All heavy atoms as a GROMACS GRO file, in nm:
protein
  495
    1SER      N    1   4.862 -11.755  10.684
    1SER     CA    2   4.803 -11.665  10.585
    1SER      C    3   4.771 -11.533  10.654
    1SER      O    4   4.756 -11.528  10.778
    1SER     CB    5   4.677 -11.725  10.525
    1SER     OG    6   4.570 -11.721  10.619
    2PRO      N    7   4.756 -11.425  10.578
    2PRO     CA    8   4.717 -11.297  10.639
    2PRO      C    9   4.584 -11.307  10.716
    2PRO      O   10   4.568 -11.242  10.819
    2PRO     CB   11   4.706 -11.203  10.520
    2PRO     CG   12   4.803 -11.260  10.421
    2PRO     CD   13   4.788 -11.409  10.436
    3ALA      N   14   4.488 -11.385  10.667
    3ALA     CA   15   4.361 -11.398  10.737
    3ALA      C   16   4.385 -11.466  10.873
    3ALA      O   17   4.328 -11.423  10.974
    3ALA     CB   18   4.262 -11.479  10.653
    4ALA      N   19   4.468 -11.567  10.876
    4ALA     CA   20   4.498 -11.633  11.004
    4ALA      C   21   4.570 -11.539  11.097
    4ALA      O   22   4.542 -11.536  11.218
    4ALA     CB   23   4.582 -11.759  10.978
    5LYS      N   24   4.660 -11.456  11.045
    5LYS     CA   25   4.731 -11.358  11.127
    5LYS      C   26   4.633 -11.259  11.187
    5LYS      O   27   4.656 -11.204  11.295
    5LYS     CB   28   4.835 -11.282  11.045
    5LYS     CG   29   4.956 -11.369  11.010
    5LYS     CD   30   5.054 -11.288  10.926
    5LYS     CE   31   5.169 -11.376  10.882
    5LYS     NZ   32   5.261 -11.307  10.792
    6ALA      N   33   4.522 -11.232  11.117
    6ALA     CA   34   4.418 -11.141  11.167
    6ALA      C   35   4.328 -11.208  11.268
    6ALA      O   36   4.239 -11.144  11.321
    6ALA     CB   37   4.340 -11.083  11.050
    7GLY      N   38   4.345 -11.337  11.287
    7GLY     CA   39   4.262 -11.410  11.383
    7GLY      C   40   4.138 -11.469  11.325
    7GLY      O   41   4.052 -11.516  11.400
    8ILE      N   42   4.125 -11.471  11.194
    8ILE     CA   43   4.008 -11.530  11.128
    8ILE      C   44   4.026 -11.681  11.122
    8ILE      O   45   4.132 -11.728  11.080
    8ILE     CB   46   3.983 -11.471  10.988
    8ILE    CG1   47   3.963 -11.319  11.002
    8ILE    CG2   48   3.869 -11.538  10.920
    8ILE    CD1   49   3.955 -11.245  10.872
    9GLU      N   50   3.926 -11.754  11.168
    9GLU     CA   51   3.931 -11.900  11.171
    9GLU      C   52   3.826 -11.962  11.078
    9GLU      O   53   3.726 -11.897  11.048
    9GLU     CB   54   3.907 -11.947  11.314
    9GLU     CG   55   4.012 -11.900  11.412
    9GLU     CD   56   3.984 -11.942  11.556
    9GLU    OE1   57   3.883 -12.013  11.579
    9GLU    OE2   58   4.063 -11.903  11.644
   10ARG      N   59   3.848 -12.086  11.045
   10ARG     CA   60   3.750 -12.158  10.965
   10ARG      C   61   3.621 -12.160  11.041
   10ARG      O   62   3.615 -12.185  11.160
   10ARG     CB   63   3.801 -12.303  10.942
   10ARG     CG   64   3.710 -12.384  10.858
   10ARG     CD   65   3.767 -12.525  10.839
   10ARG     NE   66   3.722 -12.580  10.715
   10ARG     CZ   67   3.786 -12.573  10.598
   10ARG    NH1   68   3.899 -12.510  10.591
   10ARG    NH2   69   3.734 -12.626  10.490
   11GLY      N   70   3.510 -12.131  10.971
   11GLY     CA   71   3.379 -12.128  11.032
   11GLY      C   72   3.335 -11.991  11.078
   11GLY      O   73   3.215 -11.971  11.111
   12ASP      N   74   3.427 -11.895  11.084
   12ASP     CA   75   3.388 -11.756  11.118
   12ASP      C   76   3.299 -11.699  11.009
   12ASP      O   77   3.315 -11.732  10.890
   12ASP     CB   78   3.512 -11.668  11.131
   12ASP     CG   79   3.592 -11.693  11.257
   12ASP    OD1   80   3.543 -11.766  11.345
   12ASP    OD2   81   3.705 -11.642  11.266
   13ILE      N   82   3.205 -11.616  11.045
   13ILE     CA   83   3.116 -11.549  10.951
   13ILE      C   84   3.157 -11.404  10.944
   13ILE      O   85   3.153 -11.333  11.045
   13ILE     CB   86   2.970 -11.562  10.992
   13ILE    CG1   87   2.933 -11.710  10.999
   13ILE    CG2   88   2.881 -11.485  10.899
   13ILE    CD1   89   2.800 -11.738  11.067
   14ILE      N   90   3.202 -11.358  10.827
   14ILE     CA   91   3.242 -11.219  10.808
   14ILE      C   92   3.112 -11.139  10.788
   14ILE      O   93   3.034 -11.167  10.696
   14ILE     CB   94   3.338 -11.202  10.690
   14ILE    CG1   95   3.465 -11.281  10.716
   14ILE    CG2   96   3.368 -11.054  10.664
   14ILE    CD1   97   3.562 -11.287  10.601
   15THR      N   98   3.091 -11.039  10.875
   15THR     CA   99   2.970 -10.956  10.865
   15THR      C  100   2.997 -10.819  10.804
   15THR      O  101   2.909 -10.764  10.739
   15THR     CB  102   2.905 -10.941  11.002
   15THR    OG1  103   3.000 -10.883  11.094
   15THR    CG2  104   2.856 -11.077  11.055
   16THR      N  105   3.114 -10.762  10.832
   16THR     CA  106   3.151 -10.637  10.766
   16THR      C  107   3.296 -10.642  10.724
   16THR      O  108   3.379 -10.706  10.788
   16THR     CB  109   3.130 -10.513  10.855
   16THR    OG1  110   3.216 -10.520  10.968
   16THR    CG2  111   2.986 -10.499  10.899
   17PHE      N  112   3.326 -10.574  10.615
   17PHE     CA  113   3.459 -10.568  10.558
   17PHE      C  114   3.487 -10.422  10.528
   17PHE      O  115   3.430 -10.365  10.437
   17PHE     CB  116   3.464 -10.653  10.428
   17PHE     CG  117   3.598 -10.663  10.364
   17PHE    CD1  118   3.681 -10.768  10.396
   17PHE    CD2  119   3.640 -10.572  10.273
   17PHE    CE1  120   3.805 -10.780  10.337
   17PHE    CE2  121   3.762 -10.580  10.212
   17PHE     CZ  122   3.846 -10.685  10.243
   18ASP      N  123   3.570 -10.360  10.614
   18ASP     CA  124   3.603 -10.220  10.600
   18ASP      C  125   3.475 -10.133  10.601
   18ASP      O  126   3.460 -10.039  10.521
   18ASP     CB  127   3.682 -10.194  10.473
   18ASP     CG  128   3.811 -10.115  10.501
   18ASP    OD1  129   3.849 -10.104  10.620
   18ASP    OD2  130   3.873 -10.067  10.406
   19GLY      N  131   3.383 -10.168  10.690
   19GLY     CA  132   3.259 -10.089  10.707
   19GLY      C  133   3.148 -10.124  10.612
   19GLY      O  134   3.036 -10.074  10.625
   20ILE      N  135   3.173 -10.215  10.519
   20ILE     CA  136   3.070 -10.256  10.422
   20ILE      C  137   3.009 -10.388  10.466
   20ILE      O  138   3.079 -10.486  10.498
   20ILE     CB  139   3.132 -10.278  10.280
   20ILE    CG1  140   3.208 -10.155  10.238
   20ILE    CG2  141   3.026 -10.320  10.181
   20ILE    CD1  142   3.123 -10.031  10.216
   21SER      N  143   2.875 -10.394  10.472
   21SER     CA  144   2.805 -10.517  10.512
   21SER      C  145   2.829 -10.625  10.407
   21SER      O  146   2.820 -10.598  10.287
   21SER     CB  147   2.657 -10.491  10.526
   21SER     OG  148   2.631 -10.407  10.636
   22ILE      N  149   2.854 -10.745  10.459
   22ILE     CA  150   2.875 -10.860  10.370
   22ILE      C  151   2.755 -10.953  10.381
   22ILE      O  152   2.713 -10.995  10.490
   22ILE     CB  153   3.004 -10.937  10.412
   22ILE    CG1  154   3.127 -10.846  10.407
   22ILE    CG2  155   3.022 -11.062  10.331
   22ILE    CD1  156   3.156 -10.786  10.270
   23HIS      N  157   2.695 -10.980  10.265
   23HIS     CA  158   2.576 -11.066  10.260
   23HIS      C  159   2.602 -11.198  10.189
   23HIS      O  160   2.535 -11.296  10.214
   23HIS     CB  161   2.462 -10.993  10.195
   23HIS     CG  162   2.422 -10.866  10.266
   23HIS    ND1  163   2.357 -10.863  10.385
   23HIS    CD2  164   2.450 -10.737  10.235
   23HIS    CE1  165   2.341 -10.739  10.426
   23HIS    NE2  166   2.398 -10.660  10.337
   24GLU      N  167   2.700 -11.198  10.099
   24GLU     CA  168   2.736 -11.320  10.027
   24GLU      C  169   2.883 -11.312   9.984
   24GLU      O  170   2.946 -11.207   9.992
   24GLU     CB  171   2.645 -11.343   9.907
   24GLU     CG  172   2.632 -11.222   9.814
   24GLU     CD  173   2.527 -11.242   9.708
   24GLU    OE1  174   2.409 -11.221   9.739
   24GLU    OE2  175   2.565 -11.281   9.596
   25ARG      N  176   2.937 -11.423   9.940
   25ARG     CA  177   3.078 -11.431   9.905
   25ARG      C  178   3.122 -11.325   9.804
   25ARG      O  179   3.230 -11.268   9.812
   25ARG     CB  180   3.112 -11.566   9.846
   25ARG     CG  181   3.143 -11.668   9.947
   25ARG     CD  182   3.184 -11.796   9.881
   25ARG     NE  183   3.141 -11.900   9.969
   25ARG     CZ  184   3.154 -12.026   9.944
   25ARG    NH1  185   3.211 -12.067   9.832
   25ARG    NH2  186   3.114 -12.114  10.031
   26PHE      N  187   3.036 -11.301   9.710
   26PHE     CA  188   3.071 -11.204   9.603
   26PHE      C  189   3.100 -11.065   9.665
   26PHE      O  190   3.186 -10.993   9.617
   26PHE     CB  191   2.957 -11.189   9.502
   26PHE     CG  192   2.985 -11.086   9.398
   26PHE    CD1  193   3.071 -11.114   9.295
   26PHE    CD2  194   2.926 -10.960   9.407
   26PHE    CE1  195   3.100 -11.014   9.196
   26PHE    CE2  196   2.956 -10.862   9.313
   26PHE     CZ  197   3.042 -10.889   9.206
   27ASP      N  198   3.034 -11.029   9.774
   27ASP     CA  199   3.059 -10.902   9.841
   27ASP      C  200   3.202 -10.889   9.883
   27ASP      O  201   3.265 -10.783   9.869
   27ASP     CB  202   2.966 -10.882   9.960
   27ASP     CG  203   2.818 -10.877   9.924
   27ASP    OD1  204   2.784 -10.842   9.809
   27ASP    OD2  205   2.735 -10.908  10.011
   28ILE      N  206   3.258 -10.996   9.939
   28ILE     CA  207   3.399 -10.993   9.984
   28ILE      C  208   3.492 -10.986   9.865
   28ILE      O  209   3.588 -10.908   9.863
   28ILE     CB  210   3.431 -11.116  10.071
   28ILE    CG1  211   3.350 -11.110  10.201
   28ILE    CG2  212   3.582 -11.123  10.100
   28ILE    CD1  213   3.362 -11.235  10.286
   29ILE      N  214   3.466 -11.067   9.764
   29ILE     CA  215   3.549 -11.064   9.646
   29ILE      C  216   3.554 -10.929   9.583
   29ILE      O  217   3.658 -10.875   9.550
   29ILE     CB  218   3.500 -11.169   9.542
   29ILE    CG1  219   3.519 -11.310   9.601
   29ILE    CG2  220   3.574 -11.154   9.410
   29ILE    CD1  221   3.446 -11.420   9.526
   30TYR      N  222   3.437 -10.864   9.572
   30TYR     CA  223   3.428 -10.727   9.518
   30TYR      C  224   3.509 -10.630   9.598
   30TYR      O  225   3.586 -10.548   9.544
   30TYR     CB  226   3.283 -10.685   9.507
   30TYR     CG  227   3.265 -10.548   9.450
   30TYR    CD1  228   3.282 -10.526   9.314
   30TYR    CD2  229   3.229 -10.442   9.530
   30TYR    CE1  230   3.266 -10.398   9.261
   30TYR    CE2  231   3.212 -10.314   9.480
   30TYR     CZ  232   3.230 -10.293   9.344
   30TYR     OH  233   3.214 -10.167   9.291
   31GLN      N  234   3.501 -10.634   9.731
   31GLN     CA  235   3.574 -10.543   9.817
   31GLN      C  236   3.724 -10.569   9.812
   31GLN      O  237   3.805 -10.476   9.813
   31GLN     CB  238   3.524 -10.552   9.960
   31GLN     CG  239   3.380 -10.506   9.979
   31GLN     CD  240   3.358 -10.364   9.928
   31GLN    OE1  241   3.438 -10.274   9.951
   31GLN    NE2  242   3.246 -10.345   9.860
   32LEU      N  243   3.764 -10.697   9.803
   32LEU     CA  244   3.906 -10.731   9.794
   32LEU      C  245   3.969 -10.670   9.669
   32LEU      O  246   4.082 -10.625   9.672
   32LEU     CB  247   3.927 -10.883   9.795
   32LEU     CG  248   3.916 -10.953   9.928
   32LEU    CD1  249   3.913 -11.103   9.906
   32LEU    CD2  250   4.030 -10.913  10.018
   33GLN      N  251   3.896 -10.674   9.559
   33GLN     CA  252   3.950 -10.624   9.434
   33GLN      C  253   3.978 -10.474   9.434
   33GLN      O  254   4.057 -10.426   9.355
   33GLN     CB  255   3.852 -10.657   9.318
   33GLN     CG  256   3.845 -10.807   9.291
   33GLN     CD  257   3.738 -10.842   9.189
   33GLN    OE1  258   3.648 -10.764   9.163
   33GLN    NE2  259   3.745 -10.959   9.137
   34LYS      N  260   3.921 -10.403   9.529
   34LYS     CA  261   3.941 -10.259   9.538
   34LYS      C  262   4.062 -10.222   9.625
   34LYS      O  263   4.099 -10.107   9.630
   34LYS     CB  264   3.817 -10.191   9.597
   34LYS     CG  265   3.693 -10.208   9.508
   34LYS     CD  266   3.584 -10.111   9.541
   34LYS     CE  267   3.490 -10.149   9.647
   34LYS     NZ  268   3.384 -10.055   9.674
   35LYS      N  269   4.120 -10.321   9.690
   35LYS     CA  270   4.233 -10.295   9.785
   35LYS      C  271   4.368 -10.314   9.717
   35LYS      O  272   4.383 -10.385   9.620
   35LYS     CB  273   4.221 -10.388   9.906
   35LYS     CG  274   4.091 -10.372   9.981
   35LYS     CD  275   4.081 -10.234  10.040
   35LYS     CE  276   3.952 -10.213  10.115
   35LYS     NZ  277   3.932 -10.076  10.156
   36LYS      N  278   4.467 -10.243   9.776
   36LYS     CA  279   4.606 -10.250   9.730
   36LYS      C  280   4.692 -10.310   9.839
   36LYS      O  281   4.658 -10.305   9.956
   36LYS     CB  282   4.657 -10.113   9.698
   36LYS     CG  283   4.575 -10.033   9.594
   36LYS     CD  284   4.636  -9.896   9.571
   36LYS     CE  285   4.655  -9.815   9.690
   36LYS     NZ  286   4.560  -9.723   9.740
   37PRO      N  287   4.808 -10.368   9.804
   37PRO     CA  288   4.900 -10.420   9.902
   37PRO      C  289   4.933 -10.308  10.007
   37PRO      O  290   4.953 -10.195   9.970
   37PRO     CB  291   5.023 -10.459   9.824
   37PRO     CG  292   4.970 -10.490   9.690
   37PRO     CD  293   4.856 -10.393   9.667
   38GLY      N  294   4.929 -10.345  10.131
   38GLY     CA  295   4.961 -10.252  10.238
   38GLY      C  296   4.836 -10.189  10.302
   38GLY      O  297   4.842 -10.132  10.409
   39ASP      N  298   4.721 -10.194  10.231
   39ASP     CA  299   4.597 -10.141  10.287
   39ASP      C  300   4.556 -10.220  10.413
   39ASP      O  301   4.565 -10.342  10.414
   39ASP     CB  302   4.480 -10.151  10.188
   39ASP     CG  303   4.489 -10.048  10.075
   39ASP    OD1  304   4.573  -9.958  10.080
   39ASP    OD2  305   4.406 -10.060   9.983
   40GLN      N  306   4.515 -10.145  10.516
   40GLN     CA  307   4.462 -10.209  10.637
   40GLN      C  308   4.311 -10.220  10.623
   40GLN      O  309   4.246 -10.127  10.573
   40GLN     CB  310   4.499 -10.131  10.760
   40GLN     CG  311   4.646 -10.140  10.794
   40GLN     CD  312   4.675 -10.093  10.937
   40GLN    OE1  313   4.605 -10.008  10.986
   40GLN    NE2  314   4.777 -10.146  10.994
   41ILE      N  315   4.258 -10.335  10.665
   41ILE     CA  316   4.116 -10.360  10.651
   41ILE      C  317   4.060 -10.396  10.790
   41ILE      O  318   4.116 -10.488  10.856
   41ILE     CB  319   4.091 -10.476  10.556
   41ILE    CG1  320   4.159 -10.451  10.423
   41ILE    CG2  321   3.943 -10.503  10.537
   41ILE    CD1  322   4.189 -10.575  10.346
   42LYS      N  323   3.952 -10.330  10.829
   42LYS     CA  324   3.882 -10.368  10.949
   42LYS      C  325   3.777 -10.471  10.913
   42LYS      O  326   3.698 -10.450  10.819
   42LYS     CB  327   3.817 -10.248  11.017
   42LYS     CG  328   3.920 -10.152  11.077
   42LYS     CD  329   3.852 -10.042  11.150
   42LYS     CE  330   3.960  -9.947  11.203
   42LYS     NZ  331   3.905  -9.840  11.284
   43ILE      N  332   3.773 -10.580  10.986
   43ILE     CA  333   3.681 -10.689  10.957
   43ILE      C  334   3.608 -10.726  11.085
   43ILE      O  335   3.670 -10.746  11.190
   43ILE     CB  336   3.757 -10.812  10.907
   43ILE    CG1  337   3.839 -10.776  10.781
   43ILE    CG2  338   3.663 -10.931  10.878
   43ILE    CD1  339   3.939 -10.881  10.739
   44ASN      N  340   3.474 -10.735  11.075
   44ASN     CA  341   3.392 -10.787  11.186
   44ASN      C  342   3.352 -10.931  11.151
   44ASN      O  343   3.304 -10.955  11.038
   44ASN     CB  344   3.269 -10.703  11.209
   44ASN     CG  345   3.303 -10.573  11.281
   44ASN    OD1  346   3.410 -10.553  11.336
   44ASN    ND2  347   3.208 -10.484  11.281
   45ILE      N  348   3.369 -11.020  11.246
   45ILE     CA  349   3.328 -11.158  11.227
   45ILE      C  350   3.240 -11.200  11.342
   45ILE      O  351   3.244 -11.140  11.448
   45ILE     CB  352   3.451 -11.251  11.217
   45ILE    CG1  353   3.536 -11.245  11.345
   45ILE    CG2  354   3.534 -11.220  11.095
   45ILE    CD1  355   3.647 -11.346  11.351
   46VAL      N  356   3.162 -11.304  11.320
   46VAL     CA  357   3.085 -11.367  11.423
   46VAL      C  358   3.141 -11.508  11.443
   46VAL      O  359   3.156 -11.583  11.347
   46VAL     CB  360   2.932 -11.375  11.388
   46VAL    CG1  361   2.859 -11.454  11.493
   46VAL    CG2  362   2.876 -11.232  11.378
   47ARG      N  363   3.176 -11.536  11.568
   47ARG     CA  364   3.229 -11.670  11.605
   47ARG      C  365   3.158 -11.715  11.731
   47ARG      O  366   3.158 -11.643  11.832
   47ARG     CB  367   3.379 -11.663  11.629
   47ARG     CG  368   3.440 -11.796  11.670
   47ARG     CD  369   3.586 -11.787  11.708
   47ARG     NE  370   3.662 -11.730  11.596
   47ARG     CZ  371   3.770 -11.657  11.614
   47ARG    NH1  372   3.814 -11.627  11.734
   47ARG    NH2  373   3.835 -11.610  11.510
   48ASP      N  374   3.095 -11.827  11.724
   48ASP     CA  375   3.022 -11.881  11.840
   48ASP      C  376   2.925 -11.782  11.898
   48ASP      O  377   2.915 -11.766  12.020
   48ASP     CB  378   3.121 -11.928  11.947
   48ASP     CG  379   3.215 -12.040  11.897
   48ASP    OD1  380   3.166 -12.124  11.816
   48ASP    OD2  381   3.330 -12.041  11.937
   49GLY      N  382   2.859 -11.704  11.812
   49GLY     CA  383   2.757 -11.610  11.857
   49GLY      C  384   2.811 -11.476  11.908
   49GLY      O  385   2.735 -11.390  11.948
   50LYS      N  386   2.942 -11.460  11.906
   50LYS     CA  387   3.003 -11.334  11.953
   50LYS      C  388   3.066 -11.260  11.837
   50LYS      O  389   3.125 -11.319  11.748
   50LYS     CB  390   3.111 -11.364  12.056
   50LYS     CG  391   3.063 -11.430  12.180
   50LYS     CD  392   3.176 -11.457  12.277
   50LYS     CE  393   3.121 -11.533  12.398
   50LYS     NZ  394   3.227 -11.572  12.487
   51THR      N  395   3.048 -11.125  11.837
   51THR     CA  396   3.108 -11.042  11.733
   51THR      C  397   3.249 -11.006  11.773
   51THR      O  398   3.272 -10.964  11.888
   51THR     CB  399   3.022 -10.914  11.711
   51THR    OG1  400   2.893 -10.955  11.668
   51THR    CG2  401   3.086 -10.827  11.604
   52ILE      N  402   3.342 -11.021  11.681
   52ILE     CA  403   3.482 -10.989  11.704
   52ILE      C  404   3.529 -10.896  11.593
   52ILE      O  405   3.499 -10.915  11.476
   52ILE     CB  406   3.569 -11.119  11.698
   52ILE    CG1  407   3.520 -11.216  11.803
   52ILE    CG2  408   3.716 -11.083  11.713
   52ILE    CD1  409   3.578 -11.355  11.786
   53GLU      N  410   3.596 -10.785  11.631
   53GLU     CA  411   3.652 -10.694  11.533
   53GLU      C  412   3.802 -10.721  11.525
   53GLU      O  413   3.870 -10.734  11.628
   53GLU     CB  414   3.628 -10.548  11.571
   53GLU     CG  415   3.678 -10.452  11.466
   53GLU     CD  416   3.643 -10.308  11.498
   53GLU    OE1  417   3.523 -10.279  11.513
   53GLU    OE2  418   3.738 -10.227  11.506
   54THR      N  419   3.850 -10.732  11.403
   54THR     CA  420   3.992 -10.757  11.381
   54THR      C  421   4.042 -10.674  11.262
   54THR      O  422   3.960 -10.607  11.197
   54THR     CB  423   4.020 -10.909  11.359
   54THR    OG1  424   4.157 -10.930  11.356
   54THR    CG2  425   3.954 -10.957  11.232
   55GLU      N  426   4.167 -10.678  11.235
   55GLU     CA  427   4.226 -10.607  11.121
   55GLU      C  428   4.316 -10.698  11.044
   55GLU      O  429   4.379 -10.787  11.102
   55GLU     CB  430   4.304 -10.483  11.166
   55GLU     CG  431   4.213 -10.373  11.220
   55GLU     CD  432   4.292 -10.243  11.244
   55GLU    OE1  433   4.410 -10.236  11.213
   55GLU    OE2  434   4.228 -10.150  11.293
   56ALA      N  435   4.324 -10.674  10.914
   56ALA     CA  436   4.416 -10.749  10.828
   56ALA      C  437   4.487 -10.648  10.740
   56ALA      O  438   4.437 -10.537  10.718
   56ALA     CB  439   4.342 -10.848  10.741
   57VAL      N  440   4.602 -10.686  10.688
   57VAL     CA  441   4.681 -10.600  10.597
   57VAL      C  442   4.688 -10.676  10.464
   57VAL      O  443   4.725 -10.794  10.461
   57VAL     CB  444   4.821 -10.574  10.649
   57VAL    CG1  445   4.902 -10.491  10.548
   57VAL    CG2  446   4.812 -10.497  10.781
   58MET      N  447   4.652 -10.609  10.354
   58MET     CA  448   4.659 -10.668  10.221
   58MET      C  449   4.809 -10.693  10.193
   58MET      O  450   4.892 -10.609  10.210
   58MET     CB  451   4.603 -10.576  10.116
   58MET     CG  452   4.456 -10.555  10.126
   58MET     SD  453   4.360 -10.704  10.093
   58MET     CE  454   4.391 -10.723   9.918
   59THR      N  455   4.834 -10.820  10.143
   59THR     CA  456   4.971 -10.853  10.110
   59THR      C  457   4.994 -10.854   9.960
   59THR      O  458   5.102 -10.819   9.914
   59THR     CB  459   5.009 -10.991  10.166
   59THR    OG1  460   4.917 -11.088  10.119
   59THR    CG2  461   5.006 -10.988  10.320
   60VAL      N  462   4.894 -10.891   9.884
   60VAL     CA  463   4.901 -10.881   9.737
   60VAL      C  464   4.768 -10.830   9.688
   60VAL      O  465   4.667 -10.839   9.757
   60VAL     CB  466   4.930 -11.019   9.669
   60VAL    CG1  467   5.067 -11.069   9.705
   60VAL    CG2  468   4.827 -11.122   9.703
   61SER      N  469   4.765 -10.773   9.573
   61SER     CA  470   4.642 -10.714   9.521
   61SER      C  471   4.528 -10.815   9.517
   61SER      O  472   4.545 -10.921   9.458
   61SER     CB  473   4.667 -10.657   9.383
   61SER     OG  474   4.551 -10.592   9.335
   62GLY      N  475   4.421 -10.782   9.588
   62GLY     CA  476   4.299 -10.867   9.587
   62GLY      C  477   4.299 -10.982   9.685
   62GLY      O  478   4.206 -11.057   9.689
   63HIS      N  479   4.406 -10.998   9.767
   63HIS     CA  480   4.409 -11.109   9.866
   63HIS      C  481   4.463 -11.059   9.998
   63HIS      O  482   4.579 -11.020  10.006
   63HIS     CB  483   4.501 -11.221   9.814
   63HIS     CG  484   4.454 -11.281   9.690
   63HIS    ND1  485   4.483 -11.232   9.565
   63HIS    CD2  486   4.374 -11.390   9.667
   63HIS    CE1  487   4.428 -11.307   9.474
   63HIS    NE2  488   4.360 -11.400   9.532
   64PRO      N  489   4.379 -11.066  10.105
   64PRO     CA  490   4.431 -11.022  10.237
   64PRO      C  491   4.517 -11.131  10.299
   64PRO      O  492   4.517 -11.242  10.257
   64PRO     CB  493   4.305 -11.001  10.320
   64PRO     CG  494   4.205 -11.090  10.260
   64PRO     CD  495   4.240 -11.099  10.113
   0.00000   0.00000   0.00000
Protein backbone atom coordinates (compact mmCIF):
# COMPACT_ATOMS: atom_id res chain seq x y z
CA SER A 1 0.00 0.00 0.00
CA PRO A 2 1.12 3.63 -0.35
CA ALA A 3 1.26 3.92 3.46
CA ALA A 4 3.58 0.91 3.63
CA LYS A 5 5.72 2.41 0.85
CA ALA A 6 6.03 5.53 3.02
CA GLY A 7 7.31 3.37 5.88
CA ILE A 8 4.18 3.56 8.03
CA GLU A 9 3.70 0.41 10.09
CA ARG A 10 0.87 -1.03 12.16
CA GLY A 11 0.97 0.58 15.60
CA ASP A 12 2.56 3.84 14.42
CA ILE A 13 0.91 6.98 15.78
CA ILE A 14 0.42 9.73 13.20
CA THR A 15 1.04 13.08 14.89
CA THR A 16 1.04 15.45 11.91
CA PHE A 17 -0.31 15.17 8.38
CA ASP A 18 1.05 17.80 5.97
CA GLY A 19 1.77 20.13 8.90
CA ILE A 20 -1.65 19.68 10.53
CA SER A 21 -1.73 18.19 14.04
CA ILE A 22 -3.69 14.95 14.27
CA HIS A 23 -5.66 14.35 17.44
CA GLU A 24 -8.17 11.71 16.33
CA ARG A 25 -9.00 9.55 13.29
CA PHE A 26 -11.45 12.06 11.90
CA ASP A 27 -8.59 14.57 11.52
CA ILE A 28 -6.79 12.25 9.08
CA ILE A 29 -9.96 11.44 7.16
CA TYR A 30 -10.74 15.14 6.80
CA GLN A 31 -7.21 15.91 5.54
CA LEU A 32 -7.24 12.97 3.11
CA GLN A 33 -10.45 14.23 1.52
CA LYS A 34 -8.69 17.48 0.58
CA LYS A 35 -5.92 15.74 -1.38
CA LYS A 36 -5.73 14.79 -5.04
CA PRO A 37 -3.88 11.92 -6.75
CA GLY A 38 -0.21 12.80 -7.10
CA ASP A 39 -0.14 15.13 -4.06
CA GLN A 40 2.87 14.56 -1.80
CA ILE A 41 2.13 14.48 1.91
CA LYS A 42 4.59 14.91 4.76
CA ILE A 43 3.68 12.72 7.70
CA ASN A 44 5.19 12.62 11.19
CA ILE A 45 4.73 9.42 13.15
CA VAL A 46 5.79 8.18 16.55
CA ARG A 47 7.16 4.64 16.70
CA ASP A 48 8.66 3.17 19.85
CA GLY A 49 8.93 6.65 21.37
CA LYS A 50 10.82 8.11 18.40
CA THR A 51 9.47 10.68 15.94
CA ILE A 52 9.92 9.78 12.28
CA GLU A 53 9.16 12.05 9.32
CA THR A 54 8.14 10.39 6.09
CA GLU A 55 6.34 11.22 2.85
CA ALA A 56 3.54 9.56 0.92
CA VAL A 57 2.05 10.20 -2.51
CA MET A 58 -1.72 10.13 -2.97
CA THR A 59 -2.66 7.40 -5.43
CA VAL A 60 -6.43 7.87 -5.55
CA SER A 61 -8.60 10.68 -4.27
CA GLY A 62 -8.87 10.48 -0.49
CA HIS A 63 -6.49 7.51 -0.01
CA PRO A 64 -2.69 7.74 0.37
